[in-house]
FIKOLZA-1660 file (N, C-alpha, C; in steps of 0.1 Angstrom, whole numbers, plus 5000, padded with zeros to 4 digits):
% residues 195
   i   px   py   pz ch aa at
   1 8127 9126 2328  A  M  N
   1 8133 9113 2327  A  M CA
   1 8138 9109 2341  A  M  C
   2 8137 9096 2344  A  S  N
   2 8141 9091 2357  A  S CA
   2 8156 9090 2357  A  S  C
   3 8162 9089 2370  A  L  N
   3 8176 9087 2371  A  L CA
   3 8180 9074 2364  A  L  C
   4 8172 9064 2366  A  Y  N
   4 8176 9051 2359  A  Y CA
   4 8177 9053 2344  A  Y  C
   5 8167 9060 2338  A  G  N
   5 8166 9062 2324  A  G CA
   5 8178 9070 2319  A  G  C
   6 8182 9080 2327  A  F  N
   6 8193 9089 2323  A  F CA
   6 8206 9080 2324  A  F  C
   7 8208 9073 2335  A  A  N
   7 8220 9065 2337  A  A CA
   7 8221 9054 2326  A  A  C
   8 8210 9048 2323  A  R  N
   8 8210 9037 2313  A  R CA
   8 8214 9043 2299  A  R  C
   9 8208 9055 2296  A  G  N
   9 8212 9061 2283  A  G CA
   9 8226 9065 2282  A  G  C
  10 8231 9071 2293  A  L  N
  10 8245 9075 2293  A  L CA
  10 8255 9063 2292  A  L  C
  11 8252 9052 2300  A  L  N
  11 8260 9041 2300  A  L CA
  11 8259 9033 2286  A  L  C
  12 8248 9034 2280  A  L  N
  12 8246 9028 2267  A  L CA
  12 8256 9034 2257  A  L  C
  13 8256 9048 2257  A  V  N
  13 8266 9055 2248  A  V CA
  13 8280 9052 2251  A  V  C
  14 8284 9051 2264  A  I  N
  14 8297 9048 2268  A  I CA
  14 8301 9034 2264  A  I  C
  15 8292 9025 2266  A  F  N
  15 8295 9011 2262  A  F CA
  15 8296 9009 2247  A  F  C
  16 8288 9016 2240  A  R  N
  16 8289 9015 2225  A  R CA
  16 8302 9021 2220  A  R  C
  17 8307 9031 2227  A  L  N
  17 8320 9037 2223  A  L CA
  17 8332 9028 2227  A  L  C
  18 8331 9021 2239  A  A  N
  18 8342 9013 2244  A  A CA
  18 8342 8999 2239  A  A  C
  19 8330 8993 2236  A  F  N
  19 8329 8979 2232  A  F CA
  19 8321 8978 2219  A  F  C
  20 8321 8966 2213  A  R  N
  20 8312 8963 2202  A  R CA
  20 8302 8954 2208  A  R  C
  21 8289 8958 2209  A  I  N
  21 8279 8951 2216  A  I CA
  21 8270 8944 2205  A  I  C
  22 8269 8931 2208  A  E  N
  22 8260 8923 2199  A  E CA
  22 8249 8916 2208  A  E  C
  23 8237 8919 2204  A  L  N
  23 8226 8913 2212  A  L CA
  23 8219 8902 2203  A  L  C
  24 8217 8890 2209  A  V  N
  24 8211 8879 2202  A  V CA
  24 8199 8875 2211  A  V  C
  25 8187 8874 2204  A  G  N
  25 8175 8869 2212  A  G CA
  25 8167 8880 2218  A  G  C
  26 8169 8893 2214  A  I  N
  26 8162 8904 2221  A  I CA
  26 8147 8902 2220  A  I  C
  27 8142 8895 2210  A  E  N
  27 8128 8893 2208  A  E CA
  27 8122 8884 2219  A  E  C
  28 8131 8878 2227  A  N  N
  28 8126 8869 2238  A  N CA
  28 8122 8877 2251  A  N  C
  29 8124 8890 2251  A  I  N
  29 8121 8899 2262  A  I CA
  29 8107 8905 2260  A  I  C
  30 8098 8902 2270  A  P  N
  30 8084 8908 2268  A  P CA
  30 8085 8923 2272  A  P  C
  31 8076 8930 2265  A  N  N
  31 8076 8945 2267  A  N CA
  31 8070 8949 2281  A  N  C
  32 8062 8940 2287  A  E  N
  32 8055 8943 2299  A  E CA
  32 8053 8930 2307  A  E  C
  33 8049 8932 2320  A  G  N
  33 8046 8921 2328  A  G CA
  33 8058 8917 2337  A  G  C
  34 8056 8910 2348  A  K  N
  34 8067 8906 2357  A  K CA
  34 8076 8896 2350  A  K  C
  35 8089 8898 2353  A  I  N
  35 8099 8890 2347  A  I CA
  35 8112 8890 2355  A  I  C
  36 8119 8879 2355  A  I  N
  36 8132 8879 2362  A  I CA
  36 8143 8877 2352  A  I  C
  37 8152 8886 2352  A  F  N
  37 8164 8885 2343  A  F CA
  37 8175 8878 2351  A  F  C
  38 8180 8867 2346  A  C  N
  38 8191 8859 2353  A  C CA
  38 8202 8857 2344  A  C  C
  39 8214 8861 2348  A  S  N
  39 8226 8860 2340  A  S CA
  39 8238 8854 2347  A  S  C
  40 8247 8849 2339  A  N  N
  40 8260 8845 2345  A  N CA
  40 8267 8858 2349  A  N  C
  41 8278 8856 2357  A  H  N
  41 8283 8868 2364  A  H CA
  41 8299 8867 2363  A  H  C
  42 8305 8875 2355  A  V  N
  42 8319 8874 2353  A  V CA
  42 8326 8887 2357  A  V  C
  43 8318 8898 2358  A  S  N
  43 8324 8911 2361  A  S CA
  43 8315 8920 2368  A  S  C
  44 8320 8931 2375  A  M  N
  44 8312 8941 2381  A  M CA
  44 8304 8949 2371  A  M  C
  45 8308 8948 2358  A  L  N
  45 8301 8955 2347  A  L CA
  45 8288 8947 2342  A  L  C
  46 8286 8935 2347  A  D  N
  46 8275 8927 2342  A  D CA
  46 8261 8934 2344  A  D  C
  47 8259 8940 2355  A  P  N
  47 8245 8946 2357  A  P CA
  47 8243 8957 2346  A  P  C
  48 8254 8964 2343  A  I  N
  48 8252 8975 2333  A  I CA
  48 8249 8968 2319  A  I  C
  49 8256 8957 2316  A  T  N
  49 8254 8950 2303  A  T CA
  49 8240 8945 2302  A  T  C
  50 8235 8939 2313  A  V  N
  50 8221 8935 2313  A  V CA
  50 8211 8946 2312  A  V  C
  51 8214 8957 2319  A  A  N
  51 8204 8969 2319  A  A CA
  51 8204 8975 2305  A  A  C
  52 8215 8976 2298  A  I  N
  52 8215 8983 2285  A  I CA
  52 8210 8973 2274  A  I  C
  53 8208 8961 2277  A  S  N
  53 8203 8951 2267  A  S CA
  53 8188 8951 2266  A  S  C
  54 8181 8958 2274  A  T  N
  54 8166 8959 2273  A  T CA
  54 8162 8973 2277  A  T  C
  55 8151 8977 2271  A  R  N
  55 8145 8990 2274  A  R CA
  55 8137 8990 2287  A  R  C
  56 8135 8978 2293  A  R  N
  56 8128 8976 2305  A  R CA
  56 8136 8981 2317  A  R  C
  57 8130 8987 2326  A  R  N
  57 8137 8991 2339  A  R CA
  57 8139 8978 2347  A  R  C
  58 8151 8976 2352  A  I  N
  58 8154 8964 2360  A  I CA
  58 8157 8968 2374  A  I  C
  59 8151 8962 2384  A  Y  N
  59 8155 8964 2398  A  Y CA
  59 8164 8953 2402  A  Y  C
  60 8177 8956 2404  A  F  N
  60 8187 8946 2407  A  F CA
  60 8188 8943 2422  A  F  C
  61 8190 8930 2424  A  M  N
  61 8194 8925 2438  A  M CA
  61 8209 8926 2438  A  M  C
  62 8215 8932 2448  A  A  N
  62 8230 8934 2448  A  A CA
  62 8235 8931 2462  A  A  C
  63 8247 8926 2463  A  K  N
  63 8253 8922 2476  A  K CA
  63 8253 8934 2486  A  K  C
  64 8250 8931 2498  A  K  N
  64 8248 8942 2508  A  K CA
  64 8261 8950 2510  A  K  C
  65 8273 8944 2507  A  E  N
  65 8285 8952 2509  A  E CA
  65 8286 8964 2501  A  E  C
  66 8279 8964 2489  A  L  N
  66 8279 8976 2480  A  L CA
  66 8272 8988 2486  A  L  C
  67 8264 8985 2496  A  F  N
  67 8256 8996 2502  A  F CA
  67 8262 9002 2515  A  F  C
  68 8274 8996 2518  A  E  N
  68 8280 9001 2530  A  E CA
  68 8287 9015 2529  A  E  C
  69 8291 9018 2517  A  K  N
  69 8296 9032 2515  A  K CA
  69 8283 9041 2512  A  K  C
  70 8282 9051 2520  A  K  N
  70 8270 9059 2521  A  K CA
  70 8266 9065 2507  A  K  C
  71 8275 9071 2500  A  F  N
  71 8271 9078 2487  A  F CA
  71 8268 9067 2477  A  F  C
  72 8276 9057 2475  A  F  N
  72 8274 9047 2465  A  F CA
  72 8261 9039 2468  A  F  C
  73 8259 9036 2481  A  G  N
  73 8247 9028 2485  A  G CA
  73 8235 9036 2482  A  G  C
  74 8235 9049 2485  A  S  N
  74 8224 9058 2482  A  S CA
  74 8221 9059 2467  A  S  C
  75 8231 9059 2459  A  L  N
  75 8230 9060 2445  A  L CA
  75 8223 9047 2440  A  L  C
  76 8228 9036 2445  A  L  N
  76 8222 9023 2441  A  L CA
  76 8207 9022 2444  A  L  C
  77 8204 9027 2456  A  E  N
  77 8190 9027 2460  A  E CA
  77 8181 9035 2451  A  E  C
  78 8187 9047 2447  A  K  N
  78 8179 9056 2438  A  K CA
  78 8178 9050 2424  A  K  C
  79 8187 9041 2420  A  L  N
  79 8186 9034 2408  A  L CA
  79 8177 9022 2408  A  L  C
  80 8172 9019 2420  A  G  N
  80 8163 9008 2422  A  G CA
  80 8169 8995 2427  A  G  C
  81 8182 8995 2430  A  A  N
  81 8188 8983 2435  A  A CA
  81 8185 8981 2450  A  A  C
  82 8186 8969 2455  A  F  N
  82 8183 8966 2469  A  F CA
  82 8193 8955 2474  A  F  C
  83 8197 8956 2487  A  P  N
  83 8207 8947 2492  A  P CA
  83 8202 8933 2495  A  P  C
  84 8212 8923 2494  A  V  N
  84 8209 8909 2498  A  V CA
  84 8221 8905 2506  A  V  C
  85 8219 8897 2516  A  D  N
  85 8229 8891 2524  A  D CA
  85 8232 8877 2518  A  D  C
  86 8243 8875 2512  A  R  N
  86 8246 8863 2504  A  R CA
  86 8250 8851 2513  A  R  C
  87 8252 8854 2526  A  D  N
  87 8256 8843 2535  A  D CA
  87 8244 8835 2542  A  D  C
  88 8232 8840 2539  A  G  N
  88 8221 8832 2545  A  G CA
  88 8208 8835 2538  A  G  C
  89 8197 8830 2544  A  A  N
  89 8184 8833 2538  A  A CA
  89 8180 8847 2541  A  A  C
  90 8180 8856 2532  A  D  N
  90 8177 8870 2534  A  D CA
  90 8162 8872 2531  A  D  C
  91 8154 8872 2542  A  L  N
  91 8140 8873 2540  A  L CA
  91 8136 8887 2535  A  L  C
  92 8143 8897 2539  A  S  N
  92 8140 8911 2534  A  S CA
  92 8143 8912 2519  A  S  C
  93 8153 8906 2514  A  A  N
  93 8156 8906 2499  A  A CA
  93 8145 8898 2492  A  A  C
  94 8141 8887 2498  A  I  N
  94 8130 8879 2491  A  I CA
  94 8117 8887 2491  A  I  C
  95 8114 8894 2502  A  R  N
  95 8102 8903 2502  A  R CA
  95 8103 8914 2492  A  R  C
  96 8114 8920 2491  A  N  N
  96 8116 8931 2481  A  N CA
  96 8114 8926 2467  A  N  C
  97 8120 8914 2464  A  S  N
  97 8119 8908 2451  A  S CA
  97 8104 8905 2448  A  S  C
  98 8097 8899 2457  A  L  N
  98 8083 8896 2454  A  L CA
  98 8074 8908 2453  A  L  C
  99 8078 8919 2460  A  K  N
  99 8070 8932 2458  A  K CA
  99 8072 8937 2444  A  K  C
 100 8085 8936 2439  A  I  N
 100 8088 8941 2425  A  I CA
 100 8080 8933 2415  A  I  C
 101 8079 8920 2417  A  L  N
 101 8072 8912 2408  A  L CA
 101 8057 8914 2409  A  L  C
 102 8052 8916 2421  A  K  N
 102 8038 8919 2423  A  K CA
 102 8034 8932 2415  A  K  C
 103 8043 8941 2414  A  N  N
 103 8040 8954 2407  A  N CA
 103 8042 8952 2392  A  N  C
 104 8044 8939 2387  A  E  N
 104 8046 8936 2373  A  E CA
 104 8058 8943 2367  A  E  C
 105 8069 8944 2375  A  D  N
 105 8081 8950 2371  A  D CA
 105 8092 8939 2368  A  D  C
 106 8104 8943 2364  A  A  N
 106 8115 8934 2361  A  A CA
 106 8125 8934 2372  A  A  C
 107 8129 8922 2375  A  L  N
 107 8139 8919 2386  A  L CA
 107 8151 8914 2380  A  L  C
 108 8163 8918 2385  A  G  N
 108 8176 8913 2380  A  G CA
 108 8183 8906 2390  A  G  C
 109 8187 8893 2388  A  I  N
 109 8194 8885 2398  A  I CA
 109 8206 8878 2391  A  I  C
 110 8217 8877 2398  A  F  N
 110 8228 8868 2393  A  F CA
 110 8227 8856 2402  A  F  C
 111 8222 8844 2397  A  P  N
 111 8219 8833 2405  A  P CA
 111 8231 8827 2412  A  P  C
 112 8243 8829 2407  A  E  N
 112 8255 8824 2414  A  E CA
 112 8259 8832 2427  A  E  C
 113 8253 8844 2428  A  G  N
 113 8255 8852 2440  A  G CA
 113 8269 8859 2440  A  G  C
 114 8278 8856 2431  A  T  N
 114 8291 8862 2431  A  T CA
 114 8297 8861 2417  A  T  C
 115 8307 8868 2415  A  R  N
 115 8314 8867 2402  A  R CA
 115 8321 8854 2401  A  R  C
 116 8320 8847 2389  A  N  N
 116 8325 8834 2387  A  N CA
 116 8329 8832 2372  A  N  C
 117 8342 8831 2370  A  K  N
 117 8346 8830 2356  A  K CA
 117 8346 8815 2351  A  K  C
 118 8343 8806 2360  A  N  N
 118 8343 8792 2356  A  N CA
 118 8329 8786 2357  A  N  C
 119 8325 8778 2347  A  E  N
 119 8311 8773 2347  A  E CA
 119 8310 8762 2358  A  E  C
 120 8300 8764 2367  A  D  N
 120 8297 8755 2378  A  D CA
 120 8283 8757 2382  A  D  C
 121 8274 8749 2377  A  V  N
 121 8260 8751 2380  A  V CA
 121 8256 8749 2394  A  V  C
 122 8265 8742 2402  A  D  N
 122 8263 8740 2416  A  D CA
 122 8264 8753 2424  A  D  C
 123 8270 8763 2418  A  N  N
 123 8270 8776 2424  A  N CA
 123 8257 8783 2426  A  N  C
 124 8247 8778 2418  A  A  N
 124 8234 8785 2418  A  A CA
 124 8228 8784 2432  A  A  C
 125 8223 8796 2436  A  K  N
 125 8216 8797 2449  A  K CA
 125 8201 8793 2448  A  K  C
 126 8195 8787 2458  A  P  N
 126 8181 8783 2457  A  P CA
 126 8171 8795 2456  A  P  C
 127 8176 8807 2460  A  G  N
 127 8167 8818 2460  A  G CA
 127 8160 8822 2446  A  G  C
 128 8168 8820 2435  A  I  N
 128 8162 8823 2423  A  I CA
 128 8149 8815 2419  A  I  C
 129 8150 8802 2422  A  A  N
 129 8139 8793 2419  A  A CA
 129 8127 8797 2429  A  A  C
 130 8131 8799 2442  A  M  N
 130 8121 8803 2452  A  M CA
 130 8113 8815 2448  A  M  C
 131 8121 8826 2444  A  I  N
 131 8114 8838 2440  A  I CA
 131 8106 8837 2428  A  I  C
 132 8111 8830 2418  A  S  N
 132 8103 8827 2405  A  S CA
 132 8090 8820 2408  A  S  C
 133 8091 8810 2417  A  I  N
 133 8079 8802 2420  A  I CA
 133 8069 8809 2429  A  I  C
 134 8074 8815 2439  A  K  N
 134 8065 8823 2448  A  K CA
 134 8059 8835 2442  A  K  C
 135 8067 8841 2433  A  G  N
 135 8062 8853 2426  A  G CA
 135 8055 8850 2413  A  G  C
 136 8054 8837 2410  A  K  N
 136 8048 8832 2397  A  K CA
 136 8053 8841 2385  A  K  C
 137 8066 8841 2384  A  A  N
 137 8072 8850 2374  A  A CA
 137 8081 8842 2365  A  A  C
 138 8081 8844 2352  A  P  N
 138 8090 8837 2343  A  P CA
 138 8104 8842 2344  A  P  C
 139 8114 8834 2340  A  I  N
 139 8128 8838 2341  A  I CA
 139 8133 8839 2326  A  I  C
 140 8140 8850 2324  A  I  N
 140 8147 8852 2311  A  I CA
 140 8162 8849 2314  A  I  C
 141 8167 8838 2308  A  P  N
 141 8181 8834 2310  A  P CA
 141 8190 8843 2300  A  P  C
 142 8201 8848 2305  A  I  N
 142 8210 8856 2297  A  I CA
 142 8225 8851 2299  A  I  C
 143 8232 8849 2288  A  Y  N
 143 8246 8846 2289  A  Y CA
 143 8254 8857 2283  A  Y  C
 144 8263 8862 2291  A  I  N
 144 8272 8873 2287  A  I CA
 144 8286 8867 2283  A  I  C
 145 8290 8870 2271  A  D  N
 145 8303 8864 2266  A  D CA
 145 8312 8876 2263  A  D  C
 146 8321 8879 2273  A  T  N
 146 8331 8890 2271  A  T CA
 146 8342 8889 2281  A  T  C
 147 8353 8896 2279  A  Q  N
 147 8363 8898 2289  A  Q CA
 147 8364 8913 2292  A  Q  C
 148 8355 8921 2287  A  Y  N
 148 8354 8935 2289  A  Y CA
 148 8368 8942 2285  A  Y  C
 149 8373 8938 2274  A  K  N
 149 8385 8945 2269  A  K CA
 149 8381 8956 2260  A  K  C
 150 8388 8967 2261  A  L  N
 150 8384 8979 2253  A  L CA
 150 8384 8976 2238  A  L  C
 151 8373 8980 2232  A  F  N
 151 8370 8978 2217  A  F CA
 151 8368 8964 2213  A  F  C
 152 8367 8955 2223  A  R  N
 152 8364 8941 2220  A  R CA
 152 8349 8939 2220  A  R  C
 153 8344 8927 2215  A  K  N
 153 8330 8925 2215  A  K CA
 153 8324 8920 2228  A  K  C
 154 8312 8925 2231  A  I  N
 154 8304 8920 2242  A  I CA
 154 8292 8913 2235  A  I  C
 155 8291 8900 2237  A  R  N
 155 8280 8893 2231  A  R CA
 155 8270 8889 2242  A  R  C
 156 8258 8893 2240  A  V  N
 156 8247 8890 2250  A  V CA
 156 8237 8881 2244  A  V  C
 157 8236 8869 2249  A  I  N
 157 8226 8859 2243  A  I CA
 157 8215 8858 2253  A  I  C
 158 8203 8862 2248  A  I  N
 158 8191 8862 2256  A  I CA
 158 8182 8850 2252  A  I  C
 159 8179 8841 2262  A  G  N
 159 8172 8829 2259  A  G CA
 159 8157 8831 2260  A  G  C
 160 8150 8820 2257  A  K  N
 160 8135 8820 2259  A  K CA
 160 8131 8819 2273  A  K  C
 161 8119 8823 2276  A  Q  N
 161 8114 8823 2290  A  Q CA
 161 8114 8809 2296  A  Q  C
 162 8118 8808 2308  A  I  N
 162 8117 8796 2316  A  I CA
 162 8105 8799 2326  A  I  C
 163 8095 8790 2324  A  I  N
 163 8082 8792 2332  A  I CA
 163 8080 8780 2341  A  I  C
 164 8083 8780 2353  A  P  N
 164 8082 8768 2362  A  P CA
 164 8068 8767 2368  A  P  C
 165 8057 8769 2359  A  E  N
 165 8044 8770 2364  A  E CA
 165 8039 8757 2371  A  E  C
 166 8045 8746 2368  A  E  N
 166 8040 8733 2374  A  E CA
 166 8043 8733 2389  A  E  C
 167 8052 8742 2393  A  Y  N
 167 8056 8743 2408  A  Y CA
 167 8049 8754 2415  A  Y  C
 168 8041 8762 2408  A  Y  N
 168 8036 8775 2414  A  Y CA
 168 8028 8772 2427  A  Y  C
 169 8020 8762 2428  A  D  N
 169 8012 8760 2439  A  D CA
 169 8017 8748 2448  A  D  C
 170 8030 8745 2446  A  Q  N
 170 8036 8734 2454  A  Q CA
 170 8044 8740 2465  A  Q  C
 171 8045 8732 2476  A  K  N
 171 8055 8736 2487  A  K CA
 171 8067 8728 2485  A  K  C
 172 8078 8735 2482  A  L  N
 172 8091 8728 2479  A  L CA
 172 8101 8730 2491  A  L  C
 173 8110 8721 2492  A  N  N
 173 8121 8723 2502  A  N CA
 173 8133 8729 2496  A  N  C
 174 8143 8733 2504  A  M  N
 174 8155 8740 2499  A  M CA
 174 8162 8732 2488  A  M  C
 175 8163 8719 2490  A  D  N
 175 8170 8710 2481  A  D CA
 175 8163 8711 2467  A  D  C
 176 8150 8711 2467  A  E  N
 176 8143 8712 2455  A  E CA
 176 8144 8725 2448  A  E  C
 177 8144 8736 2456  A  Y  N
 177 8147 8749 2450  A  Y CA
 177 8161 8750 2444  A  Y  C
 178 8170 8744 2452  A  K  N
 178 8184 8744 2447  A  K CA
 178 8185 8737 2434  A  K  C
 179 8179 8725 2432  A  E  N
 179 8179 8718 2420  A  E CA
 179 8173 8726 2408  A  E  C
 180 8162 8732 2411  A  L  N
 180 8156 8740 2400  A  L CA
 180 8165 8752 2397  A  L  C
 181 8172 8758 2406  A  S  N
 181 8181 8769 2403  A  S CA
 181 8193 8764 2395  A  S  C
 182 8197 8752 2398  A  R  N
 182 8208 8745 2390  A  R CA
 182 8203 8744 2375  A  R  C
 183 8191 8740 2374  A  Q  N
 183 8185 8739 2360  A  Q CA
 183 8185 8753 2353  A  Q  C
 184 8183 8763 2360  A  V  N
 184 8183 8777 2354  A  V CA
 184 8197 8780 2350  A  V  C
 185 8207 8777 2358  A  M  N
 185 8221 8779 2355  A  M CA
 185 8225 8771 2343  A  M  C
 186 8220 8759 2342  A  T  N
 186 8223 8750 2331  A  T CA
 186 8218 8756 2318  A  T  C
 187 8206 8762 2319  A  E  N
 187 8200 8769 2307  A  E CA
 187 8208 8781 2303  A  E  C
 188 8213 8788 2313  A  I  N
 188 8221 8800 2310  A  I CA
 188 8234 8796 2303  A  I  C
 189 8241 8787 2309  A  Y  N
 189 8254 8782 2302  A  Y CA
 189 8251 8775 2289  A  Y  C
 190 8239 8769 2287  A  G  N
 190 8236 8763 2275  A  G CA
 190 8234 8773 2263  A  G  C
 191 8232 8786 2267  A  L  N
 191 8231 8796 2256  A  L CA
 191 8244 8798 2248  A  L  C
 192 8255 8793 2254  A  R  N
 192 8268 8794 2247  A  R CA
 192 8268 8787 2233  A  R  C
 193 8259 8778 2232  A  K  N
 193 8259 8771 2219  A  K CA
 193 8255 8780 2207  A  K  C
 194 8249 8792 2211  A  N  N
 194 8245 8802 2201  A  N CA
 194 8256 8812 2198  A  N  C
 195 8268 8810 2203  A  L  N
 195 8279 8819 2201  A  L CA
 195 8284 8816 2187  A  L  C
% end
């Protein structure tokens, strides 16, 4: 068993003991093929919630600051996470993302780039749309509804695939990528109607 598989299994048990987890729309996750999981971001626990919501291994993009502590950074790398500089266009993070998709694997991104308890689709970074289009990969929108209080419910709403295939062979500018990323965030927040 891989370190990721072991960690996911252990955290799944812990989360089931600590919280009441409800998954809605699990059938929307394909069993194979490249995919990008995109979720709202309210807590440091969100990557765990997304990871335990699917059997697929997810390679998460994470802020570079998390990799500055040697032990923790090494652990994240062994779990398949890779750093991104949130302050600018990080070409290395984009290349890593496209490599994951080329290998037909699952990528995990929080489009707002940071934790945000208030809905604001303008927080969406243009990178998510760029990676989806350049990697020709569908997006799975996810909405996490929780305050992570002990023994309270975590509700995870998994939406239908967003496939921006009409843009796959087009050259877009940053404003256009930003607008498409805003649309992804609108879809994510729109999943709240299923609560």
